C-alpha positions as CSV (number, residue, x, y, z in Angstrom):
1,X,-30.0,-7.0,-20.0
2,X,-29.6,-4.6,-17.1
3,X,-31.2,-5.7,-13.9
4,X,-33.9,-3.5,-12.4
5,X,-33.8,-2.1,-8.9
6,X,-36.5,-4.5,-7.8
7,X,-34.5,-7.5,-9.2
8,X,-31.3,-6.2,-7.4
9,X,-33.2,-5.8,-4.1
10,X,-34.7,-9.4,-4.4
11,X,-31.2,-10.8,-5.0
12,X,-29.9,-8.9,-2.0
13,X,-32.6,-10.2,0.2
14,X,-31.8,-13.7,-0.9
15,X,-28.2,-13.3,0.2
16,X,-29.4,-12.0,3.6
17,X,-31.5,-15.2,4.1
18,X,-28.3,-17.2,3.7
19,X,-26.8,-15.8,7.0
20,X,-23.3,-15.7,5.5
21,X,-20.2,-14.9,7.4
22,X,-17.7,-13.7,4.8
23,X,-14.6,-11.6,5.6
24,X,-12.4,-9.4,3.4
25,X,-11.1,-7.2,6.2
26,X,-7.4,-8.0,6.4
27,X,-4.7,-9.0,4.1
28,X,-3.8,-12.3,5.7
29,X,-2.2,-15.2,3.8
30,X,-4.4,-18.2,3.1
31,X,-3.8,-21.5,4.7
32,X,-2.5,-22.8,1.4
33,X,0.1,-20.0,1.3
34,X,1.2,-20.8,4.9
35,X,1.4,-24.5,4.1
36,X,4.2,-23.7,1.6
37,X,6.4,-22.8,4.6
38,X,5.5,-25.7,6.8
39,X,9.1,-27.1,6.8
40,X,10.0,-24.1,9.0
41,X,8.4,-26.1,11.8
42,X,10.8,-29.0,11.6
43,X,13.9,-28.0,9.5
44,X,16.1,-27.7,12.6
45,X,15.0,-30.9,14.2
46,X,17.8,-33.5,14.5
47,X,20.5,-30.8,14.1
48,X,23.9,-31.9,15.4
49,X,24.8,-28.4,16.3
50,X,22.9,-25.4,17.4
51,X,25.4,-22.9,16.2
52,X,25.1,-20.6,13.2
53,X,27.7,-18.0,12.4
54,X,29.6,-19.3,15.4
55,X,26.7,-18.3,17.7
56,X,24.6,-20.6,19.9
57,X,21.2,-19.7,18.6
58,X,19.5,-20.9,21.8
59,X,21.1,-18.1,23.9
60,X,20.8,-14.4,24.6
61,X,22.5,-11.8,22.5
62,X,23.0,-10.6,18.9
63,X,20.3,-7.9,19.1
64,X,21.1,-6.9,15.5
65,X,20.6,-10.4,14.3
66,X,22.8,-13.2,12.9
67,X,25.0,-12.3,9.9
68,X,23.1,-14.8,7.7
69,X,19.8,-13.3,8.7
70,X,21.1,-9.8,8.0
71,X,22.2,-11.0,4.6
72,X,18.7,-12.3,4.0
73,X,17.3,-8.9,5.0
74,X,19.6,-7.1,2.5
75,X,17.8,-9.0,-0.3
76,X,14.5,-7.3,0.8
77,X,15.9,-3.9,1.6
78,X,18.5,-3.5,-1.2
79,X,21.3,-2.4,1.1
80,X,24.5,-4.0,2.5
81,X,24.0,-6.7,5.2
82,X,26.1,-4.5,7.5
83,X,23.4,-1.9,7.3
84,X,20.6,-4.3,8.3
85,X,19.2,-5.3,11.7
86,X,17.2,-8.5,11.9
87,X,15.0,-8.7,14.9
88,X,11.4,-9.7,15.8
89,X,8.6,-10.8,13.5
90,X,7.0,-7.6,12.5
91,X,8.3,-4.5,10.6
92,X,5.6,-2.5,12.4
93,X,7.3,-3.3,15.7
94,X,10.6,-2.1,14.4
95,X,9.0,1.1,13.0
96,X,7.4,1.7,16.4
97,X,10.8,1.3,18.0
98,X,12.4,3.7,15.5
99,X,9.7,6.3,16.4
100,X,10.4,5.7,20.0
101,X,14.1,6.2,19.4
102,X,13.4,9.6,17.8
103,X,11.0,10.5,20.6
104,X,13.5,9.8,23.3
105,X,16.8,10.4,21.6
106,X,16.2,12.4,18.4
107,X,18.2,12.0,15.2
108,X,21.0,14.5,15.3
109,X,18.8,17.2,16.7
110,X,16.3,17.7,19.5
111,X,14.4,14.6,20.7
112,X,10.8,14.6,19.6
113,X,9.6,14.8,23.2
114,X,11.2,18.2,23.5
115,X,9.3,19.7,20.6
116,X,5.8,21.2,20.8
117,X,4.5,19.5,17.7
118,X,5.7,16.6,15.5
119,X,4.0,16.1,12.2
120,X,4.3,13.2,9.7
121,X,3.2,13.2,6.1
122,X,0.9,10.3,5.3
123,X,0.2,9.4,1.6
124,X,-3.5,8.4,1.2
125,X,-5.2,6.0,0.9
126,X,-2.7,4.2,3.1
127,X,-2.0,1.6,5.7
128,X,-4.2,1.8,8.7
129,X,-1.6,0.4,11.1
130,X,0.8,3.2,10.3
131,X,-1.9,5.7,11.1
132,X,-3.0,4.1,14.3
133,X,0.7,4.0,15.4
134,X,1.2,7.7,14.8
135,X,-2.1,8.5,16.5
136,X,-1.1,6.5,19.6
137,X,2.2,8.4,19.8
138,X,0.5,11.7,19.5
139,X,2.0,12.5,16.1
140,X,0.1,14.9,14.0
141,X,-0.7,13.4,10.6
142,X,-0.9,15.4,7.4
143,X,-2.6,13.6,4.4
144,X,-1.1,13.9,0.9
145,X,-2.7,12.2,-2.1
146,X,-1.2,9.3,-4.0
147,X,-1.2,9.8,-7.8
148,X,-0.7,6.3,-9.1
149,X,3.1,6.8,-9.2
150,X,3.5,7.6,-5.5
151,X,2.7,10.7,-3.4
152,X,2.1,14.1,-5.0
153,X,5.7,15.3,-4.6
154,X,4.9,18.9,-5.5
155,X,2.6,19.1,-2.5
156,X,4.9,17.1,-0.3
157,X,7.9,19.4,-1.0
158,X,5.8,22.5,-0.5
159,X,4.6,21.3,2.9
160,X,8.1,20.3,4.0
161,X,9.4,23.7,3.1
162,X,6.6,25.6,4.9
163,X,5.7,23.5,7.9
164,X,8.5,23.3,10.4
165,X,6.7,20.7,12.5
166,X,7.0,18.1,9.8
167,X,9.6,15.5,10.8
168,X,9.0,12.7,8.3
169,X,7.0,10.8,5.8
170,X,5.7,7.2,5.8
171,X,5.8,5.3,2.5
172,X,4.8,1.9,1.2
173,X,6.7,2.2,-2.1
174,X,5.9,-1.0,-3.9
175,X,2.4,-2.5,-4.3
176,X,1.3,0.2,-1.8
177,X,-1.4,-0.7,0.7
178,X,-4.1,-0.4,-0.5
179,X,-3.7,1.2,-3.9
180,X,-1.2,-1.3,-5.3
181,X,0.9,1.4,-7.0
182,X,4.7,1.3,-7.2
183,X,6.4,4.6,-6.8
184,X,8.0,5.9,-10.0
185,X,11.8,6.5,-10.3
186,X,11.2,10.2,-10.3
187,X,9.2,10.1,-7.1
188,X,11.8,7.9,-5.4
189,X,14.5,10.3,-6.5
190,X,12.6,13.3,-5.0
191,X,11.9,11.4,-1.8
192,X,15.6,10.7,-1.4
193,X,16.3,14.4,-1.8
194,X,13.4,15.5,0.4
195,X,15.4,15.8,3.7
196,X,17.4,18.6,2.1
197,X,14.3,20.8,2.1
198,X,13.3,20.2,5.7
199,X,14.8,19.8,9.2
200,X,18.1,18.0,9.6
201,X,16.5,15.3,11.6
202,X,13.8,14.5,8.9
203,X,13.1,10.8,8.6
204,X,11.7,8.8,5.7
205,X,10.0,5.7,7.1
206,X,10.3,3.5,4.0
207,X,8.1,0.4,4.7
208,X,8.8,-1.9,1.7
209,X,6.4,-4.5,3.0
210,X,5.7,-6.0,-0.5
211,X,9.2,-5.8,-2.0
212,X,9.1,-9.3,-3.4
213,X,5.3,-9.8,-3.7
214,X,4.8,-9.7,-7.5
215,X,2.2,-11.9,-9.0
216,X,2.2,-10.3,-12.5
217,X,4.9,-8.3,-14.4
218,X,5.5,-5.3,-12.2
219,X,7.2,-1.9,-12.4
220,X,10.7,-1.9,-11.0
221,X,11.2,0.1,-7.9
222,X,14.3,2.3,-7.8
223,X,16.8,1.7,-5.0
224,X,16.2,4.7,-2.7
225,X,19.2,4.1,-0.5
226,X,21.6,4.5,-3.4
227,X,19.9,7.7,-4.3
228,X,20.2,8.8,-0.7
229,X,23.9,8.2,-0.9
230,X,24.1,10.5,-3.9
231,X,22.2,13.3,-2.0
232,X,24.0,12.6,1.3
233,X,20.7,11.9,3.1
234,X,21.4,8.3,4.3
235,X,21.0,9.5,7.9
236,X,17.5,10.5,7.1
237,X,16.0,7.2,6.1
238,X,15.0,4.0,7.8
239,X,13.9,1.0,5.7
240,X,11.6,-1.8,6.8
241,X,10.6,-5.2,5.5
242,X,9.6,-8.6,6.8
243,X,8.8,-12.2,5.8
244,X,5.4,-12.0,7.4
245,X,3.6,-12.7,4.1
246,X,6.5,-14.7,2.7
247,X,6.6,-17.5,5.2
248,X,4.4,-17.5,8.3
249,X,2.6,-14.4,9.3
250,X,2.8,-15.1,13.0
251,X,6.5,-16.0,13.1
252,X,8.4,-14.3,10.3
253,X,11.5,-12.2,10.4
254,X,11.6,-8.4,10.4
255,X,14.3,-6.1,9.2
256,X,15.3,-2.5,9.6
257,X,18.0,-0.8,7.5
258,X,19.8,2.5,7.6
259,X,23.1,4.2,7.8
260,X,25.7,3.3,10.4
261,X,24.7,6.4,12.4
262,X,21.0,5.7,12.2
263,X,21.4,2.1,13.3
264,X,23.8,3.0,16.1
265,X,21.3,5.5,17.4
266,X,18.5,3.0,17.1
267,X,20.4,0.3,18.9
268,X,21.2,2.7,21.7
269,X,17.5,2.7,22.5
270,X,16.5,-0.8,21.3
271,X,19.2,-2.5,23.5
272,X,17.4,-1.1,26.6
273,X,14.2,-3.0,25.8
274,X,15.4,-6.1,24.0
275,X,18.0,-8.6,25.3
276,X,18.6,-10.5,22.0
277,X,17.0,-11.7,18.8
278,X,15.1,-14.9,18.1
279,X,18.1,-16.7,16.5
280,X,16.2,-20.0,16.4
281,X,13.7,-18.5,14.1
282,X,16.4,-16.7,12.1
283,X,18.2,-20.0,11.6
284,X,15.0,-21.7,10.4
285,X,14.5,-18.9,7.9
286,X,18.1,-18.9,6.7
287,X,17.8,-22.6,6.0
288,X,14.5,-22.2,4.2
289,X,15.3,-19.1,2.2
290,X,19.0,-19.8,1.8
291,X,19.6,-17.5,-1.2
292,X,17.9,-15.2,-3.7
293,X,17.1,-18.1,-6.0
294,X,15.3,-20.0,-3.2
295,X,13.4,-16.8,-2.3
296,X,12.4,-16.2,-5.9
297,X,11.1,-19.8,-6.4
298,X,9.1,-19.6,-3.2
299,X,7.5,-16.3,-4.2
300,X,6.6,-17.8,-7.6
301,X,4.7,-20.6,-5.8
302,X,2.9,-18.0,-3.7
303,X,1.9,-16.0,-6.9
304,X,0.2,-19.1,-8.3
305,X,-2.1,-19.1,-5.3
306,X,-2.6,-15.3,-5.0
307,X,-3.1,-14.1,-8.6
308,X,-6.3,-16.1,-9.3
309,X,-7.9,-14.3,-6.3
310,X,-7.2,-10.9,-7.8
311,X,-8.5,-12.2,-11.2
312,X,-11.7,-13.1,-9.5
313,X,-12.0,-9.6,-8.0
314,X,-11.3,-7.9,-11.3
315,X,-13.8,-10.2,-13.1
316,X,-16.6,-9.0,-10.9
317,X,-15.6,-5.3,-10.7
318,X,-15.2,-5.1,-14.5
319,X,-19.0,-5.9,-14.9
320,X,-20.0,-2.7,-13.0
321,X,-21.5,0.0,-15.2
322,X,-18.9,2.5,-16.6
323,X,-18.5,5.6,-14.4
324,X,-19.9,4.1,-11.3
325,X,-16.5,3.6,-9.6
326,X,-12.8,3.3,-10.0
327,X,-10.5,0.6,-8.6
328,X,-6.9,-0.5,-8.7
329,X,-5.6,-3.4,-10.7
330,X,-2.4,-4.3,-8.8
331,X,0.4,-6.5,-10.1
332,X,1.4,-7.6,-6.6
333,X,0.7,-7.1,-2.9
334,X,-2.4,-7.9,-1.1
335,X,-5.1,-5.3,-1.7
336,X,-7.5,-3.7,-4.2
337,X,-8.4,-0.1,-3.5
338,X,-12.0,0.7,-4.6
339,X,-13.1,4.3,-5.0
340,X,-16.8,4.8,-5.1
341,X,-18.6,8.0,-5.9
342,X,-18.2,10.6,-3.1
343,X,-20.5,9.8,-0.1
344,X,-21.2,6.2,-1.1
345,X,-18.6,4.2,0.8
346,X,-20.4,4.0,4.1
347,X,-23.7,2.9,2.4
348,X,-21.8,0.2,0.5
349,X,-20.2,-0.9,3.7
350,X,-23.5,-1.1,5.5
351,X,-25.2,-3.1,2.7
352,X,-22.3,-5.6,2.6
353,X,-22.3,-6.0,6.4
354,X,-26.1,-6.6,6.5
355,X,-25.7,-9.3,3.8
356,X,-23.0,-11.1,5.7
357,X,-19.8,-9.6,4.2
358,X,-17.3,-7.8,6.5
359,X,-15.1,-5.1,5.0
360,X,-12.3,-3.0,6.4
361,X,-14.1,0.0,8.1
362,X,-14.7,3.1,6.0
363,X,-12.0,5.6,6.8
364,X,-9.4,3.1,7.9
365,X,-7.2,4.0,4.9
366,X,-7.0,7.6,6.1
367,X,-5.5,9.3,9.2
368,X,-7.8,9.4,12.2
369,X,-10.2,7.0,10.4
370,X,-11.8,9.8,8.5
371,X,-12.1,9.6,4.7
372,X,-13.0,13.2,3.8
373,X,-14.9,12.1,0.7
374,X,-16.4,8.9,2.1
375,X,-15.5,6.9,-1.0
376,X,-12.6,4.6,-0.4
377,X,-13.0,0.9,0.4
378,X,-10.2,-1.7,0.7
379,X,-10.7,-5.2,-0.5
380,X,-8.4,-8.0,0.9
381,X,-9.0,-11.2,-1.1
382,X,-6.1,-13.4,-0.2
383,X,-7.3,-15.4,2.8
384,X,-10.7,-16.6,1.7
385,X,-11.5,-19.6,-0.4
386,X,-12.1,-18.9,-4.1
387,X,-15.7,-20.0,-3.8
388,X,-16.3,-17.7,-0.9
389,X,-14.5,-14.9,-2.7
390,X,-16.9,-15.2,-5.6
391,X,-19.9,-14.9,-3.2
392,X,-18.2,-11.9,-1.5
393,X,-17.7,-10.1,-4.8
394,X,-21.2,-10.8,-5.9
395,X,-22.5,-9.2,-2.6
396,X,-20.0,-6.3,-3.0
397,X,-20.9,-5.4,-6.5
398,X,-24.6,-5.8,-5.7
399,X,-24.1,-3.3,-2.8
400,X,-22.4,-0.9,-5.1
401,X,-25.3,-1.0,-7.5
402,X,-27.9,-0.6,-4.7
403,X,-26.0,2.4,-3.3
404,X,-26.8,4.4,-6.4
């Protein structure tokens, strides 16, 4: 039997009385996930030698990373180890450094600082940290919609042909944040060819943050670098990945990949601000994730912990009346994208907040924090306990119903 408005309001007030403090704001790993990598804390203790790849891991140097760490990075990026740099803990830091490289040095053309306007295409809904990085650097962001198979490439290609200020596109190609979609083979092919339509220094920022994060049978992502080799656009792509959500979010490994020319240009800038890489952490990870088999087994353990949380989210959302909203049903990654009716997102957000549930702010999944239709909300279920997740989803669905 369908609950009346009065019954829904009473239930909502009952939640308010509980003074809850629930949080679905960020896609953080749970403590249980992090515990699976606890051996990283001790797996070098008692070592008889502190050398790996004939390098003393305690010392300066090897800005591009240890060979074995680069080999690990190649498993994430799908390119040769020689075309990988392993450095730092966050792929976002490496992306920022790549943007700074382009700002100060360019990429075979004028440096960005010498141009009047730099624009980047931003598929939406997208990753808020990408958008805040671009905004901080004064880069103009142009939104392009995601279709379920990746960005609308007809629109993307049209903009690149017409707008000479466009110098790149930012992509999360697998289990995209927050929609969960994986780009189709055709979209990846057109992305690889895209630089042919624009400026010669066009850059595809390819953030494959969830490359190995499947928890159900997932669509296979085409290897964009191989396609770039076919189209002779390898100097126009930089690939990023990390182990942040594979091992320990605060001390993972980050990777950037690209052509010899791209990486040489990058290192010419990066070497001015970094004196080496954290080879101790690289050695820990190489010992823990020693090969593709070990990586696969570890990700399978993570999926056992993660999938039930997405099942909980789906079980609550599926009870909403037909036509009231749409949402993603991801097969991997860390987020569910919820699309309410236009104009409703801010009301749902406010109702959740006043009942003790924090959500990612409305607009965060769009450039400049502005959702033009006020309808997208991002749910991040991984960190909270299942019991708290159920309470969170009960409040969320109640807020959706009360927003009508």
